[in-house]
C-alpha positions in Angstrom: 134.7 27.1 208.9 132.1 26.7 205.9 129.7 29.0 203.9 126.2 28.2 203.1 126.1 28.5 199.5 123.8 27.6 196.4 125.4 25.0 194.0 125.8 28.4 191.7 127.3 30.6 194.1 129.9 27.6 195.5 130.5 27.3 191.8 131.2 31.3 191.4 133.6 31.0 194.4 135.3 28.5 193.2 135.7 30.1 189.9 137.3 33.1 191.8 139.5 31.6 194.3 140.8 29.0 191.0 142.5 32.5 189.6 139.6 33.8 187.0 140.2 37.0 185.3 136.9 37.6 183.5 133.3 35.6 183.5 130.8 36.5 180.7 126.8 35.5 180.8 123.7 36.1 178.9 121.0 35.9 182.1 118.6 33.1 182.3 117.7 30.3 184.8 118.4 28.1 186.4 122.3 29.7 185.6 122.0 33.4 186.5 123.2 33.7 190.4 126.9 32.3 189.3 127.3 35.8 187.2 125.6 37.7 189.9 127.4 36.2 193.0 130.9 37.5 191.2 129.5 41.1 190.2 128.7 41.5 193.8 132.0 39.6 195.4 134.0 42.4 197.0 137.1 40.0 196.4 136.5 39.7 192.8 136.0 43.1 192.9 139.4 43.8 194.8 141.2 41.3 192.1 139.6 43.6 189.5 137.8 39.8 187.7 135.8 41.3 184.4 132.1 40.5 185.4 130.0 41.5 182.0 126.4 40.5 180.9 126.8 40.5 177.3 124.2 40.9 174.6 123.8 37.0 173.8 125.2 34.0 174.6 127.3 34.1 171.2 128.8 37.1 172.2 129.7 36.2 175.8 131.8 32.8 174.6 133.6 34.8 172.0 134.5 37.4 174.5 135.7 34.7 176.8 137.8 32.6 174.4 139.5 36.3 173.8 140.1 36.5 177.1 141.8 32.9 177.1 143.3 34.1 173.8 145.9 36.1 175.6 146.4 33.3 178.5 144.0 34.8 181.0 141.3 32.1 182.8 138.0 33.0 181.6 134.2 32.0 182.4 130.9 32.1 180.0 127.9 31.2 181.9 124.3 30.7 180.1 121.3 28.1 180.6 120.9 25.0 178.2 119.1 27.0 175.5 121.2 29.5 175.1 124.1 26.9 174.3 122.1 26.7 171.0 123.1 30.2 170.6 126.5 30.0 171.2 127.1 26.8 169.4 128.5 28.5 166.3 131.9 29.4 168.5 131.5 26.4 171.1 132.2 23.9 168.2 135.1 25.8 166.2 137.0 26.7 169.5 136.8 23.0 170.5 138.8 22.8 167.0 140.9 26.1 167.8 141.8 25.3 171.4 142.2 27.7 174.0 145.2 29.5 175.7 144.2 30.4 178.7 142.1 27.8 180.9 138.4 28.5 179.7 135.4 26.7 181.0 131.4 27.1 179.8 129.4 26.7 182.2 125.5 25.4 181.3 122.8 25.0 183.6 120.4 22.4 182.5 116.8 22.7 183.7 115.4 19.3 183.8 111.3 19.2 184.0 111.4 22.2 182.6 110.6 24.6 185.6 111.9 27.8 183.4 113.0 27.2 179.8 111.2 25.7 176.4 112.9 22.2 176.7 114.5 19.7 178.5 117.7 19.1 176.5 120.9 17.3 178.0 123.9 19.7 177.1 126.3 16.7 177.9 125.5 15.7 173.5 127.0 19.4 172.9 130.3 18.6 174.6 129.9 14.7 173.3 129.3 16.7 170.1 132.7 19.0 170.5 134.8 16.7 171.6 135.4 17.9 174.7 136.0 17.9 178.1 132.6 17.3 180.3 132.0 18.0 184.2 129.0 17.4 186.5 129.5 17.8 189.9 127.4 15.6 192.1 126.8 18.0 195.1 127.9 21.6 196.1 131.5 21.0 197.4 132.2 19.3 194.2 130.8 22.4 192.4 133.0 24.3 194.2 136.4 22.1 194.0 135.3 21.0 190.1 136.7 24.9 189.4 140.2 24.7 190.2 140.3 20.9 188.3 138.4 22.6 185.0 140.8 25.1 184.8 144.0 23.2 185.1 142.6 20.7 182.6 141.5 22.9 180.3 145.3 24.4 180.3 146.7 21.1 180.0 144.8 19.7 177.0 144.4 23.5 175.7 140.6 22.6 175.1 137.4 24.7 176.6 135.9 22.0 179.4 132.2 21.9 179.2 130.6 22.4 182.6 127.0 21.2 183.5 124.7 21.9 186.2 121.4 21.2 186.9 118.3 22.9 188.3 118.4 21.2 191.6 121.9 21.4 192.3 122.3 25.2 191.3 119.1 26.4 193.4 120.0 24.2 196.8 122.3 25.2 199.7 124.9 23.3 201.6 128.0 24.4 203.5 131.3 24.8 201.7 134.9 24.7 202.5 137.2 26.8 200.6 140.4 26.0 199.5 143.7 28.8 199.5 143.1 31.0 196.6 145.5 31.0 193.1 146.6 33.9 191.7 145.5 35.4 188.5 147.3 34.3 184.8 149.6 37.2 183.5 149.1 38.1 180.0 150.8 35.3 177.5 149.8 35.8 174.3 149.7 32.0 172.3 152.9 31.3 170.3 151.2 30.3 167.1 148.2 32.0 166.2 147.5 29.9 163.3 145.7 27.4 164.9 143.0 30.5 166.0 143.2 31.3 162.5 140.3 28.3 161.0 140.7 28.8 157.2 140.8 25.3 156.2 144.5 24.7 156.0 144.6 25.0 159.6 141.0 23.9 160.4 142.5 20.4 159.5 145.3 20.3 161.3 143.4 21.5 164.4 140.5 19.0 163.5 142.7 15.8 163.2 144.6 16.9 166.8 141.1 17.1 168.6 140.4 13.3 167.2 144.1 12.5 168.2 143.4 13.9 171.9 140.3 11.4 172.6 142.0 8.5 174.0 143.9 10.9 176.6 140.6 12.8 177.5 139.5 9.0 178.3 142.9 8.5 180.1 142.0 11.4 182.3 138.2 10.4 183.1 140.1 6.8 184.1 142.0 8.8 186.4 139.7 11.8 187.6 138.8 11.4 191.2 135.6 12.9 190.3 135.0 9.3 189.2 134.8 6.5 191.5 134.2 3.1 191.6 133.3 1.4 194.8 132.7 -1.9 194.7 130.1 -4.0 196.4 129.3 -7.7 197.4 126.5 -8.2 195.6 127.1 -8.8 191.9 123.5 -9.2 190.7 123.3 -5.1 190.1 125.6 -2.6 188.9 124.9 1.2 189.4 126.1 4.0 187.3 125.0 7.1 189.1 125.5 10.6 187.0 126.4 13.9 188.8 123.5 15.0 190.8 121.9 11.9 190.3 125.3 9.8 192.7 123.9 12.4 195.4 120.4 11.0 195.2 121.8 7.2 195.3 123.6 8.3 198.5 120.5 9.9 199.8 118.8 6.5 199.7 121.3 4.8 200.9 121.8 6.8 204.0 124.2 5.1 206.9 123.5 1.4 205.9 125.4 -0.6 204.0 125.0 -0.8 200.4 125.4 -4.5 198.5 125.8 -3.2 195.3 129.0 -2.2 193.3 128.1 1.7 192.3 130.4 3.9 189.6 129.9 7.6 190.2 129.9 9.9 187.1 131.2 13.5 186.8 133.7 13.7 184.3 132.9 12.6 180.7 134.4 11.0 177.9 133.2 8.0 180.0 135.4 6.1 181.9 135.6 3.1 179.6 137.8 0.7 182.1 136.0 1.6 185.1 132.7 0.5 183.2 134.0 -2.6 181.4 134.8 -3.3 185.3 131.4 -3.0 186.7 129.8 -4.6 183.4 131.9 -7.8 183.9 131.1 -8.7 187.3 127.5 -7.2 187.4 124.3 -9.0 185.8 122.3 -6.0 185.5 123.4 -2.5 184.8 121.0 0.1 186.1 122.0 3.7 184.9 120.7 6.9 186.8 121.4 10.2 185.3 119.3 13.4 185.1 118.8 14.6 181.3 118.7 12.0 178.2 119.8 8.6 178.7 123.2 9.6 177.5 125.0 7.2 179.0 123.0 4.3 178.6 122.8 4.3 174.7 126.8 5.1 175.1 127.1 1.3 177.0 125.8 -0.3 173.7 128.8 0.7 171.7 131.2 0.0 174.0 129.9 -3.5 175.0 129.7 -5.4 171.7 131.0 -8.4 173.3 131.5 -9.9 169.6 132.7 -6.9 168.3 130.4 -6.9 165.1 130.6 -3.0 164.6 133.0 -1.5 162.4 133.1 1.7 160.9 135.3 4.8 161.8 135.5 4.1 165.4 137.0 0.6 164.5 139.8 2.3 161.7 137.9 0.8 159.0 136.7 3.9 157.9 138.7 7.3 157.9 138.0 9.0 161.2 138.5 12.3 160.0 137.9 13.6 156.0 135.5 13.1 153.3 134.4 9.5 151.9 135.3 8.7 148.5 134.3 5.4 146.3 137.7 4.1 146.6 137.6 4.6 150.8 134.4 3.2 150.9 135.6 0.0 148.1 138.6 -0.5 150.4 136.2 -0.8 153.4 134.2 -3.0 151.9 136.7 -5.2 150.3 137.0 -4.8 146.7 140.2 -2.9 147.2 142.8 -4.4 149.2 145.8 -2.3 148.1 146.7 1.0 149.0 144.6 4.4 147.6 147.0 6.0 145.1 148.2 9.4 146.5 147.2 12.4 145.1 149.6 14.0 142.6 151.7 16.4 143.3 150.4 18.6 140.3 147.2 18.9 142.0 148.7 19.7 145.2 146.1 22.8 147.2 147.4 25.9 147.0 146.6 29.1 149.3 143.9 31.1 147.9 144.6 34.5 147.5 143.0 38.1 147.2 141.7 39.4 143.9 143.9 41.6 142.0 143.2 45.4 143.0 141.3 44.2 145.9 140.6 47.0 148.8 140.9 44.7 151.6 144.9 44.8 150.2 145.2 47.9 150.8 143.7 48.1 154.1 146.2 45.4 155.5 148.9 47.1 153.7 148.1 50.1 156.0 147.3 47.9 159.2 150.6 46.3 158.9 152.7 49.7 158.6 151.7 49.9 162.7 152.0 46.2 163.4 155.9 47.0 164.4 154.8 49.7 167.0 151.6 47.9 168.7 152.7 44.0 168.1 152.2 41.4 165.9 149.1 39.5 167.6 146.8 42.2 168.2 144.5 41.8 165.3 141.5 39.9 165.3 139.9 39.0 162.2 136.2 37.4 160.8 134.5 35.5 158.3 134.7 37.1 154.8 137.2 37.8 152.1 139.5 39.5 154.0 140.0 36.0 156.4 142.5 35.7 153.4 144.5 38.5 155.5 145.5 35.8 157.9 147.8 34.3 155.1 151.2 35.4 153.3 152.0 37.4 152.1 150.1 40.2 154.4 149.8 37.9 157.9 148.0 40.5 159.1 145.1 38.7 160.8 145.7 36.1 163.7 142.3 34.8 164.4 138.8 33.8 162.5 136.7 31.9 164.8 133.1 32.4 163.8 130.5 35.4 161.8 131.1 38.5 164.4 133.9 37.1 166.7 136.5 39.4 165.7 134.6 42.6 167.7 133.9 40.4 170.6 137.3 38.6 170.9 138.9 41.9 170.6 136.5 43.0 173.6 138.0 40.3 175.8 141.0 40.7 174.9 141.1 44.2 175.8 139.2 43.6 179.2 142.1 41.4 180.0 144.7 44.3 179.9 145.9 44.1 175.9 146.4 47.5 174.3 146.4 48.5 170.8 143.5 45.7 169.8 142.2 45.8 166.5 139.0 44.1 165.2 138.8 43.6 161.4 135.2 43.0 160.1 133.5 43.0 156.9 130.1 45.2 156.2 128.1 42.1 155.6 129.4 40.1 158.7 129.0 43.1 160.6 125.0 43.4 160.3 125.0 39.7 160.4 126.4 39.3 163.8 129.2 42.0 164.5 126.3 44.6 165.6 125.6 42.5 168.9 129.7 42.4 169.6 130.1 46.0 169.0 127.3 47.0 171.7 128.9 45.1 173.9 131.9 46.8 173.4 130.4 50.4 173.8 128.4 49.6 176.5 131.7 48.8 178.8 133.7 51.5 176.4 136.6 48.9 175.6 139.6 50.7 174.4 139.5 48.7 170.4 139.7 49.7 167.4 136.9 47.9 165.1 137.5 48.3 161.4 134.5 47.7 159.0 136.2 47.1 155.5 133.1 47.6 153.0 133.4 46.4 149.9 129.2 46.8 149.3 128.8 42.8 149.0 128.8 39.7 150.4 131.8 39.3 148.1 132.9 35.9 149.4 129.8 34.0 148.4 129.1 35.7 145.2 128.4 39.5 145.8 125.2 38.8 146.6 123.5 42.3 148.0 124.8 43.6 151.5 122.0 44.7 153.6 125.1 46.9 155.1 125.1 49.4 152.2 124.9 52.7 153.4 124.0 51.9 156.8 126.9 51.7 159.0 127.4 55.0 159.8 124.1 55.3 160.9 124.2 51.9 163.0 127.4 52.6 164.5 125.6 56.1 165.8 122.7 54.2 166.9 124.8 51.7 169.0 126.7 54.8 171.1 129.7 54.5 168.9 130.8 58.5 169.7 130.9 60.4 166.4 134.4 61.9 166.9 135.6 58.4 166.9 133.5 56.9 163.8 135.7 57.6 160.7 135.9 56.9 156.9 138.7 55.6 155.0 138.7 54.8 151.4 142.3 52.4 151.0 143.8 53.5 147.9 147.7 53.6 147.4 147.4 57.3 147.2 146.0 57.4 150.7 147.9 55.4 152.2 150.0 57.9 154.1 147.0 59.7 156.0 144.9 56.2 156.3 148.2 55.4 158.2 148.4 58.3 160.9 144.6 57.8 161.1 144.6 54.7 162.1 147.4 55.5 164.5 145.4 58.2 166.2 142.7 56.0 166.5 144.6 53.0 168.1 145.6 55.7 171.2 141.8 56.2 171.8 140.8 54.6 175.2 137.4 53.6 173.8 135.6 52.7 171.2 136.9 53.5 168.0 135.5 52.2 164.3 137.1 53.0 161.3 134.5 52.3 158.0 137.2 51.5 155.0 134.8 52.0 151.7 135.4 50.3 148.6 133.7 48.4 146.4 134.4 45.2 145.8 136.6 45.1 142.4 134.6 41.7 140.8 130.8 44.1 140.8 129.6 45.0 137.4 128.9 48.6 136.2 125.3 47.8 137.0 125.7 46.6 140.5 127.8 49.6 141.3 125.2 51.8 139.4 122.3 49.8 141.9 124.3 50.4 145.5 124.9 53.9 144.3 120.8 54.2 144.3 120.6 52.5 147.4 122.5 54.6 149.0 121.0 58.1 147.6 117.6 56.5 148.8 118.7 56.4 152.4 119.8 60.3 152.3 
């Protein structure tokens, strides 16, 4: 029995049947029906699939990453321009990788039927160096979800799935498969890859680069990429995604003389393209959106092998260039470059002596044996150093504001005793929207705003949060009974620990503002801060 579904609906049903645990999205044509279908699905309600309209695409993607962090299969949905908003976490989670399968569904809008541009999301996938899937019809939109989650979990990478308007908003009969059960909670063995301090990020980036040949092999062997041989070698056709459907509509039942390479998985399968390229006099590339494949052919088929650089290995694939590296590539230095002496080997940075963040982390560390050692979501700021020894408090560090929304996603997936740690300036930069998401759903998380009254990590610039955090939290909707203030000092350690224990038991959003000025602030700066606070009261 077939169901008559829009391409968006087929993809949504495919995600449910493939073991989805949660979908996060911001509405935007032509993507909206995907999330709406899941929200209206009785099966999705029976399976307790979490469905959320997020405050924006960035918070949606961070929450999906949080759900993936605990081992569940998650999906984030948006239109093409929404990926611009989410690009911060999108690029960084390609480096950190994922745990449970995570599929980023982006619906592009060629001809701008309801959009301000025609940007092609495949460029983002290539930029992030992750797998891209582009179904050619509604049945593939359903089937591809099973493969997308499996591919994501095998490679430990997010997968970008690209739709276009005509596929999203046209119907076809769909045959469904046997449903797969959702994953159980399974926290990552090593959380350091999610804490993108430079020492971790460099390793993860090298790992991402090393996976690129594997990604190509997956594309070579993919059933979604198919080379159909023809008898006439004058023309070879490369048809990408929905464009293949257009080609087949023109062919109909007649015998077609030319070879066709159908592309629905990227990076491009080099050997399949090479085979077509060698046997045909002309290659016609048909693709919806920008000429991304057409441009790439020049890189793949430089027959004289004249192009050199990072891809050829003449320059390092990762890391920054130096005069010595460039000189060697130019042939000026034939010997190996001198290694860096051990006396200048980098050592991990540490928090300043007397820093209030340290006393806060000591408070959190006291309760970690009771709640689990992988439940603390961190953010961008000085306190990110809490991911390093000797504190080892924070488990994640992705992008500005991600602590709250990743904590929400983890809690949505069923993780208990979830803590988010964020600084005062980072909270006003990107954390408020995540807190609104959490309040809207009354997620059981404890958010700790470590308020040092400055943008301390970048030089103690003025923080827009000074004197405003309490009112902002109340305005967002945090319950007054669960909006607390502590002073992180050794003398207050015992009472701070007890307050944290109490708030962790609350099955809703709790916010603890940890107030203590940065030790690097001058006396004049501290007086100015006091004056600003007084003026607000």
